[in-house]
N, C-alpha and C positions, 0 to 999 in steps of 0.2 A: 503492499502501497503504500502510494505519495502521501508526503506529509501538507495537512490542512494548510491554507496560507488565510488569514483573518483579511479583512475586505471591508472597506470602510465605505458605505456609501454616500452618495454628493450630497451636499446641502439643497433641500426643498427651492424653488423657482417660486413664489406664490407669494404673491399681493392682495393688500386689505380687499381690493374690490373684484377681486377672481372670481368669476360666477361659474367654472368650469375647471375642475380638480381633477387630471389624470393622473391615477396610480399605476404605481410600477413597483414591484418586489426591489428586485436590486438589480442595481445596472451592470452591464455585461463589462468584459475584460477590456474589450474598447474602449467603451466608455470610462472602466474608471482608468485605464492609460493616460487617455488624453483630457479627464475629468471634465467632460460633457457628458450630457442627454446623450443617447441615441449616435453614437458616436460613429459606430460599425456603416463602415461605404455601403455596405447591401439592405442596411434597414431602411425603409418608407416611411417612417415619422414624417421625417420634415418635410420631404416633398409632399405628402399629404396633409401635413398643416398646413403649407404654406397654401395649396393648393383652398383649401376650406377658410384659410384666414385671409386672404388676398397679399401675402409676403413673398420676396421673392426668396427662393429657398438657396440662390448662392449666395445670400446675407452672411457675415461672419457670424457666428456662432452668437458671439455678445449682443448683436443687433437682431439677429432670432428669435433671441429668447428675449427681447426688448415688444419686439412685435407679437408674439404669445401672448404678454402681458397686456399690452396694448389691445388683445383680443378679448383682454379677459380671462384668459388661459390659464393655469396654473399647473407645474410640474412637480410628483412627490414619488420618490419611491421611500415605500415607508419602514425598509429594512434599513435600519441603521449600521449594521453592521453584518457579518455573517465572515463561519468558515468553509473555503472551497478545495478541495482535490484537486 
């Protein structure tokens, strides 16, 4: 058996005026490495939300987060930490 690694989740991206809260469990390996929600290049999250919320998917990550928040959408992976093998 391989040794378990402790993974620490990402900070919630939720503003006080949030109307829709998208909940996940724990970010994937790529997201944790880059410290960005849905960072894996094949993940469809950002293209779908860009289409729904009306922003350019090519925006830099901080701008995409701001665009989601401006649309009343928050992100939160509810598991604060876990162990993965």
